[in-house]
C-alpha angles and dihedrals in degrees: 000000000000115000122258089241091057095048089046087052092050090052093045092050091046092052092047091048090057096045113032104359132242136272117241089255092051091049090053090048091049092052092048092051094046091051091049089049094050092044091053092045092050095047090049092050093049090051090053093049090051088063093055126101118182112218124185124217092272093057094254119145105244097166109153115261093235090058092047090051091048090052091050092051092049092052091050090057096048093059 
């Protein structure tokens, strides 16, 4: 999870970019913070998906093969 301070800074830079513009240094900071935010979001989303099992109305596991494979690969890296 990204800290509240970093999220506030992202929002502050975004507002300033729309109103007065950013310096080169602030633009670089904004890009770095956005990348960190997206990386954190993607990792969190992947972790959520790895805890999902899809079951049809008959109780059969119909989890997509790509997700099953991703779960296997994750477990290999953890050991």
